[in-house]
DRENTORKOL-3810 file (N, C-alpha, C; in nm, 4 decimals):
REM DRENTORKOL-3810
@n.u->11.7460; n.v->18.6245; n.w->13.8788; ca.u->11.6161; ca.v->18.6724; ca.w->13.8376; c.u->11.6007; c.v->18.8149; c.w->13.8877
@n.u->11.5616; n.v->18.9022; n.w->13.7995; ca.u->11.5274; ca.v->19.0372; ca.w->13.8392; c.u->11.3789; c.v->19.0558; c.w->13.8144
@n.u->11.3090; n.v->19.1089; n.w->13.9115; ca.u->11.1658; ca.v->19.1297; ca.w->13.8943; c.u->11.1239; c.v->19.2542; c.w->13.9690
@n.u->11.0270; n.v->19.3218; n.w->13.9162; ca.u->10.9636; ca.v->19.4290; ca.w->13.9903; c.u->10.8245; c.v->19.3797; c.w->14.0250
@n.u->10.7830; n.v->19.4072; n.w->14.1455; ca.u->10.6560; ca.v->19.3543; ca.w->14.1921; c.u->10.5399; c.v->19.4008; c.w->14.1062
@n.u->10.5458; n.v->19.5230; n.w->14.0553; ca.u->10.4330; ca.v->19.5753; ca.w->13.9797; c.u->10.4255; c.v->19.5201; c.w->13.8385
@n.u->10.5379; n.v->19.5002; n.w->13.7727; ca.u->10.5331; ca.v->19.4583; ca.w->13.6327; c.u->10.5668; c.v->19.3118; c.w->13.6114
@n.u->10.6357; n.v->19.2493; n.w->13.7037; ca.u->10.6806; ca.v->19.1116; ca.w->13.6911; c.u->10.7612; c.v->19.0892; c.w->13.5641
@n.u->10.8326; n.v->19.1896; n.w->13.5178; ca.u->10.9192; ca.v->19.1724; ca.w->13.4021; c.u->11.0503; c.v->19.1143; c.w->13.4501
@n.u->11.0853; n.v->18.9977; n.w->13.4005; ca.u->11.2034; ca.v->18.9270; ca.w->13.4448; c.u->11.3071; c.v->18.9261; c.w->13.3355
@n.u->11.4291; n.v->18.9127; n.w->13.3774; ca.u->11.5376; ca.v->18.8838; ca.w->13.2850; c.u->11.5743; c.v->18.7391; c.w->13.3119
@n.u->11.5652; n.v->18.6548; n.w->13.2123; ca.u->11.5920; ca.v->18.5129; ca.w->13.2319; c.u->11.4744; c.v->18.4420; c.w->13.2955
@n.u->11.5037; n.v->18.3325; n.w->13.3630; ca.u->11.4018; ca.v->18.2549; ca.w->13.4336; c.u->11.4481; c.v->18.2383; c.w->13.5780
@n.u->11.3563; n.v->18.2035; n.w->13.6694; ca.u->11.3977; ca.v->18.1838; ca.w->13.8083; c.u->11.5128; c.v->18.0840; c.w->13.8186
@n.u->11.6092; n.v->18.1155; n.w->13.9027; ca.u->11.7325; ca.v->18.0366; ca.w->13.9126; c.u->11.7246; c.v->17.9221; c.w->14.0124
@n.u->11.6195; n.v->17.9175; n.w->14.0928; ca.u->11.6092; ca.v->17.8105; ca.w->14.1917; c.u->11.4748; c.v->17.7413; c.w->14.1790
@n.u->11.4768; n.v->17.6099; n.w->14.1865; ca.u->11.3540; ca.v->17.5329; ca.w->14.1872; c.u->11.3037; c.v->17.4964; c.w->14.0481
@n.u->11.1886; n.v->17.4306; n.w->14.0476; ca.u->11.1241; ca.v->17.3869; ca.w->13.9243; c.u->11.0167; c.v->17.4878; c.w->13.8862
@n.u->11.0314; n.v->17.5463; n.w->13.7685; ca.u->10.9370; ca.v->17.6452; ca.w->13.7166; c.u->10.8955; c.v->17.6015; c.w->13.5770
@n.u->10.7649; n.v->17.5952; n.w->13.5555; ca.u->10.7114; ca.v->17.5533; ca.w->13.4267; c.u->10.6264; c.v->17.6675; c.w->13.3724
@n.u->10.6590; n.v->17.7117; n.w->13.2527; ca.u->10.5833; ca.v->17.8169; ca.w->13.1854; c.u->10.4921; c.v->17.7505; c.w->13.0835
@n.u->10.3632; n.v->17.7807; n.w->13.0911; ca.u->10.2650; ca.v->17.7195; ca.w->13.0017; c.u->10.1888; c.v->17.8298; c.w->12.9296
@n.u->10.1564; n.v->17.8051; n.w->12.8032; ca.u->10.0852; ca.v->17.9062; ca.w->12.7253; c.u->10.0008; c.v->17.8400; c.w->12.6182
@n.u->9.8958; n.v->17.9086; n.w->12.5805; ca.u->9.8091; ca.v->17.8643; ca.w->12.4724; c.u->9.7813; c.v->17.9797; c.w->12.3789
@n.u->9.7427; n.v->17.9466; n.w->12.2563; ca.u->9.7085; ca.v->18.0500; ca.w->12.1591; c.u->9.6021; c.v->17.9956; c.w->12.0651
@n.u->9.5321; n.v->18.0867; n.w->11.9992; ca.u->9.4303; ca.v->18.0459; ca.w->11.9037; c.u->9.4123; c.v->18.1561; c.w->11.8006
@n.u->9.4056; n.v->18.1181; n.w->11.6754; ca.u->9.3770; ca.v->18.2106; ca.w->11.5661; c.u->9.2252; c.v->18.2183; c.w->11.5542
@n.u->9.1658; n.v->18.3348; n.w->11.5840; ca.u->9.0192; ca.v->18.3434; ca.w->11.5885; c.u->8.9501; c.v->18.3087; c.w->11.4558
@n.u->9.0078; n.v->18.3492; n.w->11.3452; ca.u->8.9413; ca.v->18.3245; ca.w->11.2163; c.u->8.9381; c.v->18.1770; c.w->11.1798
@n.u->9.0455; n.v->18.1064; n.w->11.2080; ca.u->9.0522; ca.v->17.9649; ca.w->11.1699; c.u->9.0170; c.v->17.8712; c.w->11.2854
@n.u->9.0149; n.v->17.9219; n.w->11.4070; ca.u->8.9934; ca.v->17.8422; ca.w->11.5290; c.u->9.0998; c.v->17.7351; c.w->11.5482
@n.u->9.2164; n.v->17.7553; n.w->11.4888; ca.u->9.3273; ca.v->17.6625; ca.w->11.5088; c.u->9.4079; c.v->17.7104; c.w->11.6288
@n.u->9.4276; n.v->17.6199; n.w->11.7230; ca.u->9.4948; ca.v->17.6585; ca.w->11.8457; c.u->9.6196; c.v->17.5781; c.w->11.8722
@n.u->9.7022; n.v->17.6317; n.w->11.9612; ca.u->9.8236; ca.v->17.5634; ca.w->12.0019; c.u->9.8449; c.v->17.5789; c.w->12.1513
@n.u->9.9156; n.v->17.4843; n.w->12.2089; ca.u->9.9494; ca.v->17.4885; ca.w->12.3508; c.u->10.0951; c.v->17.4459; c.w->12.3657
@n.u->10.1559; n.v->17.4870; n.w->12.4762; ca.u->10.2943; ca.v->17.4474; ca.w->12.5025; c.u->10.3273; c.v->17.4677; c.w->12.6496
@n.u->10.4310; n.v->17.3963; n.w->12.6928; ca.u->10.4919; ca.v->17.4263; ca.w->12.8218; c.u->10.6416; c.v->17.4054; c.w->12.8095
@n.u->10.7148; n.v->17.4793; n.w->12.8931; ca.u->10.8601; ca.v->17.4675; ca.w->12.9011; c.u->10.8954; c.v->17.4578; c.w->13.0488
@n.u->10.9712; n.v->17.3553; n.w->13.0855; ca.u->11.0097; ca.v->17.3332; ca.w->13.2249; c.u->11.1559; c.v->17.3712; c.w->13.2448
@n.u->11.1821; n.v->17.4419; n.w->13.3551; ca.u->11.3180; ca.v->17.4820; ca.w->13.3922; c.u->11.3447; c.v->17.4358; c.w->13.5342
@n.u->11.4623; n.v->17.3818; n.w->13.5570; ca.u->11.5064; ca.v->17.3513; ca.w->13.6929; c.u->11.6339; c.v->17.4302; c.w->13.7174
@n.u->11.6309; n.v->17.5108; n.w->13.8216; ca.u->11.7453; ca.v->17.5952; ca.w->13.8578; c.u->11.7932; c.v->17.6802; c.w->13.7401
@n.u->11.6982; n.v->17.7306; n.w->13.6625; ca.u->11.7282; ca.v->17.8217; ca.w->13.5526; c.u->11.7691; c.v->17.7564; c.w->13.4227
@n.u->11.7743; n.v->17.6232; n.w->13.4185; ca.u->11.8173; ca.v->17.5512; ca.w->13.2981; c.u->11.6965; c.v->17.4788; c.w->13.2384
@n.u->11.6770; n.v->17.4947; n.w->13.1069; ca.u->11.5649; ca.v->17.4268; ca.w->13.0423; c.u->11.5804; c.v->17.2763; c.w->13.0553
@n.u->11.4739; n.v->17.2130; n.w->13.1003; ca.u->11.4737; ca.v->17.0705; ca.w->13.1300; c.u->11.3910; c.v->16.9919; c.w->13.0288
@n.u->11.2761; n.v->17.0458; n.w->12.9895; ca.u->11.1855; ca.v->16.9751; ca.w->12.8989; c.u->11.0880; c.v->17.0744; c.w->12.8386
@n.u->11.0292; n.v->17.0347; n.w->12.7264; ca.u->10.9215; ca.v->17.1130; ca.w->12.6677; c.u->10.8316; c.v->17.0200; c.w->12.5889
@n.u->10.7103; n.v->17.0666; n.w->12.5645; ca.u->10.6162; ca.v->16.9923; ca.w->12.4824; c.u->10.5185; c.v->17.0923; c.w->12.4228
@n.u->10.4637; n.v->17.0589; n.w->12.3071; ca.u->10.3639; ca.v->17.1453; ca.w->12.2450; c.u->10.2743; c.v->17.0622; c.w->12.1553
@n.u->10.1606; n.v->17.1187; n.w->12.1220; ca.u->10.0659; ca.v->17.0520; ca.w->12.0332; c.u->9.9633; c.v->17.1515; c.w->11.9854
@n.u->9.8679; n.v->17.1030; n.w->11.9096; ca.u->9.7667; ca.v->17.1915; ca.w->11.8554; c.u->9.6347; c.v->17.1209; c.w->11.8381
@n.u->9.5366; n.v->17.1994; n.w->11.7960; ca.u->9.4023; ca.v->17.1468; ca.w->11.7809; c.u->9.3248; c.v->17.2330; c.w->11.6821
@n.u->9.2347; n.v->17.1694; n.w->11.6108; ca.u->9.1420; ca.v->17.2418; ca.w->11.5247; c.u->9.0175; c.v->17.2756; c.w->11.6052
@n.u->8.9431; n.v->17.3743; n.w->11.5616; ca.u->8.8162; ca.v->17.4118; ca.w->11.6252; c.u->8.8317; c.v->17.4328; c.w->11.7752
@n.u->8.9158; n.v->17.5275; n.w->11.8112; ca.u->8.9463; ca.v->17.5504; ca.w->11.9515; c.u->8.9220; c.v->17.6960; c.w->11.9895
@n.u->8.9484; n.v->17.7263; n.w->12.1161; ca.u->8.9443; ca.v->17.8635; ca.w->12.1659; c.u->9.0742; c.v->17.8910; c.w->12.2409
@n.u->9.1019; n.v->18.0173; n.w->12.2646; ca.u->9.2222; ca.v->18.0535; ca.w->12.3384; c.u->9.2187; c.v->17.9960; c.w->12.4800
@n.u->9.1033; n.v->18.0078; n.w->12.5471; ca.u->9.0937; ca.v->17.9552; ca.w->12.6837; c.u->9.1155; c.v->17.8044; c.w->12.6883
@n.u->9.0634; n.v->17.7321; n.w->12.5896; ca.u->9.0842; ca.v->17.5877; ca.w->12.5846; c.u->9.2321; c.v->17.5551; c.w->12.5719
@n.u->9.3020; n.v->17.6297; n.w->12.4871; ca.u->9.4449; ca.v->17.6044; ca.w->12.4672; c.u->9.5249; c.v->17.6388; c.w->12.5925
@n.u->9.4868; n.v->17.7452; n.w->12.6626; ca.u->9.5532; ca.v->17.7790; ca.w->12.7894; c.u->9.5368; c.v->17.6641; c.w->12.8890
@n.u->9.4153; n.v->17.6099; n.w->12.8966; ca.u->9.3907; ca.v->17.4985; ca.w->12.9885; c.u->9.4653; c.v->17.3724; c.w->12.9468
@n.u->9.4732; n.v->17.3466; n.w->12.8158; ca.u->9.5496; ca.v->17.2303; ca.w->12.7691; c.u->9.6972; c.v->17.2436; c.w->12.8038
@n.u->9.7494; n.v->17.3657; n.w->12.7942; ca.u->9.8902; ca.v->17.3854; ca.w->12.8309; c.u->9.9101; c.v->17.3567; c.w->12.9794
@n.u->9.8179; n.v->17.4023; n.w->13.0614; ca.u->9.8245; ca.v->17.3773; ca.w->13.2055; c.u->9.8105; c.v->17.2282; c.w->13.2359
@n.u->9.7137; n.v->17.1629; n.w->13.1737; ca.u->9.6942; ca.v->17.0194; ca.w->13.1959; c.u->9.8208; c.v->16.9412; c.w->13.1612
@n.u->9.8775; n.v->16.9699; n.w->13.0445; ca.u->9.9970; ca.v->16.8971; ca.w->13.0015; c.u->10.1172; c.v->16.9271; c.w->13.0903
@n.u->10.1281; n.v->17.0508; n.w->13.1381; ca.u->10.2366; ca.v->17.0854; ca.w->13.2304; c.u->10.2213; c.v->17.0094; c.w->13.3621
@n.u->10.0999; n.v->17.0086; n.w->13.4176; ca.u->10.0764; ca.v->16.9383; ca.w->13.5445; c.u->10.0967; c.v->16.7879; c.w->13.5285
@n.u->10.0525; n.v->16.7335; n.w->13.4165; ca.u->10.0732; ca.v->16.5912; ca.w->13.3894; c.u->10.2228; c.v->16.5590; c.w->13.3844
@n.u->10.3004; n.v->16.6436; n.w->13.3175; ca.u->10.4452; ca.v->16.6222; ca.w->13.3099; c.u->10.5082; c.v->16.6278; c.w->13.4493
@n.u->10.4703; n.v->16.7282; n.w->13.5276; ca.u->10.5240; ca.v->16.7404; ca.w->13.6639; c.u->10.4916; c.v->16.6145; c.w->13.7439
@n.u->10.3687; n.v->16.5662; n.w->13.7336; ca.u->10.3283; ca.v->16.4477; ca.w->13.8097; c.u->10.4016; c.v->16.3216; c.w->13.7655
@n.u->10.4458; n.v->16.3159; n.w->13.6421; ca.u->10.5210; ca.v->16.1999; ca.w->13.5944; c.u->10.6707; c.v->16.2116; c.w->13.6223
@n.u->10.7251; n.v->16.3329; n.w->13.6132; ca.u->10.8702; ca.v->16.3517; ca.w->13.6157; c.u->10.9256; c.v->16.4100; c.w->13.7456
@n.u->10.8448; n.v->16.4806; n.w->13.8225; ca.u->10.8961; ca.v->16.5509; ca.w->13.9417; c.u->10.7946; c.v->16.5485; c.w->14.0550
@n.u->10.7448; n.v->16.4323; n.w->14.0866; ca.u->10.6339; ca.v->16.4173; ca.w->14.1803; c.u->10.6591; c.v->16.4798; c.w->14.3168
@n.u->10.7760; n.v->16.4631; n.w->14.3725; ca.u->10.8021; ca.v->16.5074; ca.w->14.5099; c.u->10.8762; c.v->16.6397; c.w->14.5171
@n.u->10.8613; n.v->16.7209; n.w->14.4149; ca.u->10.9334; ca.v->16.8483; ca.w->14.4079; c.u->10.8331; c.v->16.9630; c.w->14.3963
@n.u->10.8576; n.v->17.0689; n.w->14.4721; ca.u->10.7739; ca.v->17.1884; ca.w->14.4566; c.u->10.7904; c.v->17.2417; c.w->14.3153
@n.u->10.6790; n.v->17.2820; n.w->14.2564; ca.u->10.6830; ca.v->17.3355; ca.w->14.1201; c.u->10.5857; c.v->17.4514; c.w->14.1088
@n.u->10.6260; n.v->17.5524; n.w->14.0344; ca.u->10.5377; ca.v->17.6638; ca.w->14.0030; c.u->10.5080; c.v->17.6598; c.w->13.8543
@n.u->10.3797; n.v->17.6591; n.w->13.8211; ca.u->10.3374; ca.v->17.6696; ca.w->13.6814; c.u->10.2953; c.v->17.8138; c.w->13.6595
@n.u->10.3646; n.v->17.8796; n.w->13.5669; ca.u->10.3398; ca.v->18.0197; ca.w->13.5349; c.u->10.2533; c.v->18.0284; c.w->13.4096
@n.u->10.1454; n.v->18.1046; n.w->13.4186; ca.u->10.0531; ca.v->18.1248; ca.w->13.3069; c.u->10.0288; c.v->18.2735; c.w->13.2883
@n.u->10.0105; n.v->18.3158; n.w->13.1637; ca.u->9.9753; ca.v->18.4561; ca.w->13.1403; c.u->9.8244; c.v->18.4739; c.w->13.1240
@n.u->9.7488; n.v->18.3694; n.w->13.1491; ca.u->9.6030; ca.v->18.3724; ca.w->13.1393; c.u->9.5421; c.v->18.3928; c.w->13.2778
@n.u->9.4857; n.v->18.5100; n.w->13.2996; ca.u->9.4193; ca.v->18.5366; ca.w->13.4276; c.u->9.3027; c.v->18.4401; c.w->13.4466
@n.u->9.2331; n.v->18.4091; n.w->13.3371; ca.u->9.1224; ca.v->18.3130; ca.w->13.3419; c.u->9.1690; c.v->18.1786; c.w->13.3994
@n.u->9.2789; n.v->18.1254; n.w->13.3485; ca.u->9.3281; ca.v->17.9955; ca.w->13.3949; c.u->9.3780; c.v->18.0031; c.w->13.5389
@n.u->9.4476; n.v->18.1110; n.w->13.5731; ca.u->9.5008; ca.v->18.1244; ca.w->13.7094; c.u->9.3871; c.v->18.1386; c.w->13.8101
@n.u->9.2924; n.v->18.2294; n.w->13.7834; ca.u->9.1784; ca.v->18.2444; ca.w->13.8747; c.u->9.0934; c.v->18.1179; c.w->13.8765
@n.u->9.0799; n.v->18.0549; n.w->13.7598; ca.u->9.0044; ca.v->17.9303; ca.w->13.7538; c.u->9.0623; c.v->17.8254; c.w->13.8465
@n.u->9.1941; n.v->17.8145; n.w->13.8482; ca.u->9.2598; ca.v->17.7156; ca.w->13.9352; c.u->9.2551; c.v->17.7549; c.w->14.0816
@n.u->9.2889; n.v->17.8782; n.w->14.1092; ca.u->9.3103; ca.v->17.9207; ca.w->14.2475; c.u->9.1850; c.v->17.9676; c.w->14.3200
@n.u->9.0822; n.v->18.0081; n.w->14.2461; ca.u->8.9611; ca.v->18.0614; ca.w->14.3102; c.u->8.8378; c.v->17.9794; c.w->14.2739
@n.u->8.8101; n.v->17.9656; n.w->14.1453; ca.u->8.6830; ca.v->17.9083; ca.w->14.1004; c.u->8.6787; c.v->17.7560; c.w->14.1018
@n.u->8.7912; n.v->17.6901; n.w->14.0803; ca.u->8.7923; ca.v->17.5432; ca.w->14.0676; c.u->8.7272; c.v->17.4728; c.w->14.1866
@n.u->8.7611; n.v->17.5073; n.w->14.3113; ca.u->8.6952; ca.v->17.4380; ca.w->14.4233; c.u->8.5442; c.v->17.4628; c.w->14.4268
@n.u->8.5034; n.v->17.5833; n.w->14.3875; ca.u->8.3603; ca.v->17.6162; ca.w->14.3854; c.u->8.2904; c.v->17.5355; c.w->14.2766
@n.u->8.3486; n.v->17.5371; n.w->14.1554; ca.u->8.2895; ca.v->17.4613; ca.w->14.0446; c.u->8.2810; c.v->17.3132; c.w->14.0786
@n.u->8.3872; n.v->17.2603; n.w->14.1364; ca.u->8.3899; ca.v->17.1182; ca.w->14.1717; c.u->8.2795; c.v->17.0871; c.w->14.2718
@n.u->8.2659; n.v->17.1705; n.w->14.3727; ca.u->8.1630; ca.v->17.1527; ca.w->14.4744; c.u->8.0224; c.v->17.1608; c.w->14.4153
@n.u->8.0068; n.v->17.2382; n.w->14.3073; ca.u->7.8764; ca.v->17.2567; ca.w->14.2431; c.u->7.8567; c.v->17.1657; c.w->14.1220
@n.u->7.9338; n.v->17.0576; n.w->14.1138; ca.u->7.9180; ca.v->16.9638; ca.w->14.0031; c.u->7.9627; c.v->17.0210; c.w->13.8698
@n.u->8.0678; n.v->17.1053; n.w->13.8724; ca.u->8.1242; ca.v->17.1689; ca.w->13.7526; c.u->8.0205; c.v->17.2546; c.w->13.6810
@n.u->7.9418; n.v->17.3245; n.w->13.7629; ca.u->7.8421; ca.v->17.4174; ca.w->13.7107; c.u->7.8587; c.v->17.5519; c.w->13.7792
@n.u->7.8196; n.v->17.6562; n.w->13.7054; ca.u->7.8140; ca.v->17.7900; ca.w->13.7638; c.u->7.6801; c.v->17.8017; c.w->13.8344
@n.u->7.6835; n.v->17.8373; n.w->13.9597; ca.u->7.5611; ca.v->17.8557; ca.w->14.0362; c.u->7.5576; c.v->18.0013; c.w->14.0788
@n.u->7.4553; n.v->18.0706; n.w->14.0326; ca.u->7.4424; ca.v->18.2137; ca.w->14.0635; c.u->7.3021; c.v->18.2430; c.w->14.1152
@n.u->7.2886; n.v->18.3572; n.w->14.1775; ca.u->7.1581; ca.v->18.3996; ca.w->14.2278; c.u->7.0617; c.v->18.4277; c.w->14.1131
@n.u->7.1143; n.v->18.4734; n.w->14.0003; ca.u->7.0325; ca.v->18.5023; ca.w->13.8832; c.u->6.9769; c.v->18.3711; c.w->13.8284
@n.u->6.8455; n.v->18.3565; n.w->13.8276; ca.u->6.7833; ca.v->18.2307; ca.w->13.7852; c.u->6.8183; c.v->18.1936; c.w->13.6418
@n.u->6.8351; n.v->18.2928; n.w->13.5545; ca.u->6.8665; ca.v->18.2632; ca.w->13.4139; c.u->7.0090; c.v->18.2118; c.w->13.3979
@n.u->7.0977; n.v->18.2536; n.w->13.4848; ca.u->7.2379; ca.v->18.2124; ca.w->13.4756; c.u->7.2687; c.v->18.0925; c.w->13.5651
@n.u->7.1728; n.v->18.0533; n.w->13.6456; ca.u->7.1952; ca.v->17.9480; ca.w->13.7435; c.u->7.2147; c.v->17.8117; c.w->13.6777
@n.u->7.3031; n.v->17.7355; n.w->13.7369; ca.u->7.3241; ca.v->17.5966; ca.w->13.7000; c.u->7.3675; c.v->17.5742; c.w->13.5556
@n.u->7.4402; n.v->17.6671; n.w->13.5001; ca.u->7.4950; ca.v->17.6458; ca.w->13.3662; c.u->7.6265; c.v->17.5711; c.w->13.3786
@n.u->7.6472; n.v->17.4773; n.w->13.2876; ca.u->7.7732; ca.v->17.4040; ca.w->13.2848; c.u->7.8843; c.v->17.5014; c.w->13.2469
@n.u->7.9979; n.v->17.4896; n.w->13.3121; ca.u->8.1086; ca.v->17.5788; ca.w->13.2792; c.u->8.1699; c.v->17.5379; c.w->13.1456
@n.u->8.2294; n.v->17.6338; n.w->13.0768; ca.u->8.2984; ca.v->17.6049; ca.w->12.9509; c.u->8.4161; c.v->17.5122; c.w->12.9790
@n.u->8.4389; n.v->17.4179; n.w->12.8895; ca.u->8.5505; ca.v->17.3228; ca.w->12.9020; c.u->8.5448; c.v->17.2435; c.w->13.0325
@n.u->8.4235; n.v->17.2076; n.w->13.0757; ca.u->8.4074; ca.v->17.1386; ca.w->13.2046; c.u->8.4911; c.v->17.0110; c.w->13.2126
@n.u->8.4930; n.v->16.9325; n.w->13.1057; ca.u->8.5703; ca.v->16.8079; ca.w->13.1090; c.u->8.7195; c.v->16.8362; c.w->13.1227
@n.u->8.7668; n.v->16.9383; n.w->13.0530; ca.u->8.9080; ca.v->16.9753; ca.w->13.0630; c.u->8.9399; c.v->17.0287; c.w->13.2023
@n.u->8.8500; n.v->17.1092; n.w->13.2591; ca.u->8.8695; ca.v->17.1565; ca.w->13.3960; c.u->8.8765; c.v->17.0384; c.w->13.4938
@n.u->8.7947; n.v->16.9369; n.w->13.4726; ca.u->8.7989; ca.v->16.8189; ca.w->13.5595; c.u->8.9333; c.v->16.7474; c.w->13.5470
@n.u->8.9870; n.v->16.7408; n.w->13.4258; ca.u->9.1187; ca.v->16.6792; ca.w->13.4060; c.u->9.2288; c.v->16.7614; c.w->13.4727
@n.u->9.2198; n.v->16.8934; n.w->13.4601; ca.u->9.3159; ca.v->16.9814; ca.w->13.5275; c.u->9.3060; c.v->16.9606; c.w->13.6786
@n.u->9.1847; n.v->16.9571; n.w->13.7298; ca.u->9.1638; ca.v->16.9366; ca.w->13.8729; c.u->9.2248; c.v->16.8045; c.w->13.9191
@n.u->9.2056; n.v->16.6994; n.w->13.8416; ca.u->9.2614; ca.v->16.5687; ca.w->13.8776; c.u->9.4136; c.v->16.5763; c.w->13.8894
@n.u->9.4784; n.v->16.6407; n.w->13.7917; ca.u->9.6251; ca.v->16.6504; ca.w->13.7942; c.u->9.6733; c.v->16.7363; c.w->13.9109
@n.u->9.6079; n.v->16.8494; n.w->13.9337; ca.u->9.6502; ca.v->16.9374; ca.w->14.0433; c.u->9.6212; c.v->16.8749; c.w->14.1794
@n.u->9.5137; n.v->16.7993; n.w->14.1895; ca.u->9.4797; ca.v->16.7337; ca.w->14.3163; c.u->9.5772; c.v->16.6216; c.w->14.3504
@n.u->9.6401; n.v->16.5642; n.w->14.2500; ca.u->9.7383; ca.v->16.4570; ca.w->14.2727; c.u->9.8649; c.v->16.5085; c.w->14.3389
@n.u->9.8908; n.v->16.6385; n.w->14.3270; ca.u->10.0192; ca.v->16.6911; ca.w->14.3727; c.u->10.0011; c.v->16.8271; c.w->14.4409
@n.u->9.9967; n.v->16.8286; n.w->14.5737; ca.u->9.9788; ca.v->16.9554; ca.w->14.6451; c.u->10.1015; c.v->17.0468; c.w->14.6381
@n.u->10.2104; n.v->16.9996; n.w->14.5784; ca.u->10.3314; ca.v->17.0813; ca.w->14.5684; c.u->10.3317; c.v->17.1702; c.w->14.4440
@n.u->10.2269; n.v->17.1613; n.w->14.3621; ca.u->10.2172; ca.v->17.2464; ca.w->14.2432; c.u->10.1453; c.v->17.3755; c.w->14.2802
@n.u->10.2077; n.v->17.4875; n.w->14.2465; ca.u->10.1491; ca.v->17.6199; ca.w->14.2650; c.u->10.1210; c.v->17.6790; c.w->14.1275
@n.u->10.0059; n.v->17.7423; n.w->14.1131; ca.u->9.9696; ca.v->17.8087; ca.w->13.9877; c.u->9.9857; c.v->17.9588; c.w->14.0095
@n.u->10.0608; n.v->18.0246; n.w->13.9208; ca.u->10.0894; ca.v->18.1674; ca.w->13.9363; c.u->10.0760; c.v->18.2394; c.w->13.8026
@n.u->10.0536; n.v->18.3685; n.w->13.8107; ca.u->10.0365; ca.v->18.4520; ca.w->13.6918; c.u->10.1659; c.v->18.5252; c.w->13.6595
@n.u->10.1950; n.v->18.5360; n.w->13.5306; ca.u->10.3028; ca.v->18.6217; ca.w->13.4826; c.u->10.2489; c.v->18.7028; c.w->13.3655
@n.u->10.3001; n.v->18.8202; n.w->13.3494; ca.u->10.2542; ca.v->18.9069; ca.w->13.2410; c.u->10.3066; c.v->18.8542; c.w->13.1078
@n.u->10.2169; n.v->18.8377; n.w->13.0122; ca.u->10.2556; ca.v->18.7888; ca.w->12.8804; c.u->10.3186; c.v->18.8969; c.w->12.7953
@n.u->10.4002; n.v->18.8551; n.w->12.7001; ca.u->10.4629; ca.v->18.9453; ca.w->12.6022; c.u->10.5354; c.v->19.0608; c.w->12.6708
@n.u->10.6070; n.v->19.0268; n.w->12.7780; ca.u->10.6754; ca.v->19.1309; ca.w->12.8547; c.u->10.8227; c.v->19.0986; c.w->12.8773
@n.u->10.8764; n.v->19.0054; n.w->12.8011; ca.u->11.0182; ca.v->18.9759; ca.w->12.8113; c.u->11.0558; c.v->18.8672; c.w->12.9092
@n.u->10.9591; n.v->18.7985; n.w->12.9675; ca.u->10.9896; ca.v->18.6871; ca.w->13.0565; c.u->11.0282; c.v->18.5688; c.w->12.9681
@n.u->11.1540; n.v->18.5274; n.w->12.9772; ca.u->11.2065; ca.v->18.4281; ca.w->12.8831; c.u->11.1234; c.v->18.3006; c.w->12.8755
@n.u->11.0860; n.v->18.2445; n.w->12.9883; ca.u->11.0085; ca.v->18.1206; ca.w->12.9869; c.u->10.8738; c.v->18.1379; c.w->12.9204
@n.u->10.8077; n.v->18.2501; n.w->12.9479; ca.u->10.6787; ca.v->18.2776; ca.w->12.8856; c.u->10.6934; c.v->18.3006; c.w->12.7357
@n.u->10.7971; n.v->18.3715; n.w->12.6966; ca.u->10.8197; ca.v->18.3971; ca.w->12.5533; c.u->10.8475; c.v->18.2664; c.w->12.4793
@n.u->10.9246; n.v->18.1779; n.w->12.5412; ca.u->10.9549; ca.v->18.0485; ca.w->12.4778; c.u->10.8282; c.v->17.9644; c.w->12.4659
@n.u->10.7471; n.v->17.9595; n.w->12.5717; ca.u->10.6216; ca.v->17.8840; ca.w->12.5665; c.u->10.5282; c.v->17.9423; c.w->12.4611
@n.u->10.5250; n.v->18.0740; n.w->12.4489; ca.u->10.4407; ca.v->18.1400; ca.w->12.3489; c.u->10.4811; c.v->18.0979; c.w->12.2073
@n.u->10.6109; n.v->18.0980; n.w->12.1807; ca.u->10.6596; ca.v->18.0574; ca.w->12.0474; c.u->10.6281; c.v->17.9110; c.w->12.0191
@n.u->10.6445; n.v->17.8258; n.w->12.1188; ca.u->10.6142; ca.v->17.6841; ca.w->12.0997; c.u->10.4643; c.v->17.6610; c.w->12.0804
@n.u->10.3808; n.v->17.7365; n.w->12.1517; ca.u->10.2357; ca.v->17.7244; ca.w->12.1328; c.u->10.1982; c.v->17.7629; c.w->11.9901
@n.u->10.2605; n.v->17.8690; n.w->11.9388; ca.u->10.2335; ca.v->17.9079; ca.w->11.8006; c.u->10.2820; c.v->17.8004; c.w->11.7038
@n.u->10.3937; n.v->17.7368; n.w->11.7359; ca.u->10.4423; ca.v->17.6259; ca.w->11.6530; c.u->10.3400; c.v->17.5113; c.w->11.6537
@n.u->10.2829; n.v->17.4836; n.w->11.7691; ca.u->10.1785; ca.v->17.3817; ca.w->11.7776; c.u->10.0567; c.v->17.4195; c.w->11.6959
@n.u->10.0178; n.v->17.5462; n.w->11.7012; ca.u->9.9039; ca.v->17.5941; ca.w->11.6216; c.u->9.9329; c.v->17.5792; c.w->11.4734
@n.u->10.0517; n.v->17.6197; n.w->11.4320; ca.u->10.0873; ca.v->17.6135; ca.w->11.2896; c.u->10.0956; c.v->17.4703; c.w->11.2386
@n.u->10.1188; n.v->17.3756; n.w->11.3276; ca.u->10.1262; ca.v->17.2357; ca.w->11.2840; c.u->9.9908; c.v->17.1854; c.w->11.2341
@n.u->9.8850; n.v->17.2599; n.w->11.2629; ca.u->9.7513; ca.v->17.2220; ca.w->11.2177; c.u->9.6997; c.v->17.3097; c.w->11.1044
@n.u->9.7856; n.v->17.3941; n.w->11.0487; ca.u->9.7420; ca.v->17.4782; ca.w->10.9376; c.u->9.7023; c.v->17.3914; c.w->10.8201
@n.u->9.5938; n.v->17.4306; n.w->10.7556; ca.u->9.5465; ca.v->17.3555; ca.w->10.6392; c.u->9.6375; c.v->17.3838; c.w->10.5212
@n.u->9.6720; n.v->17.2796; n.w->10.4475; ca.u->9.7588; ca.v->17.2968; ca.w->10.3309; c.u->9.6804; c.v->17.2822; c.w->10.2031
END
């Protein structure tokens, strides 16, 4: 693996450990979305999965990719450290920063601004499912990678997510 700290542009995929690249996509005009993940162990592709949905958003698809990746890890590699790589800052910050706060606040945004106070977060049920999967396995780390930058695992997940989206195209 070659990486620069500033750009995180990699050649290939990490050569040691379990690394899962997850991605989601959505066509704004049609609201058809796709999600995917690709799992690698020691640099070799181990598994992948993808799917799609009608009437979706990009953030929802990113979260579905994460949920499905974490679910797969919990079924197939329970006692192994795993890194789930996402190109969605929203999903990464949601997991690593906001999730414990949202959970503590009953999956609501609580702010000083009275008008914004106590609003239910978007995709609250999906966030709860993600939380359940991540809470089952403390060996899962959520990390960010730059999208569309030549990282093989991310590029493969992106293509599979689009394949999932296209599987729902109206004929």
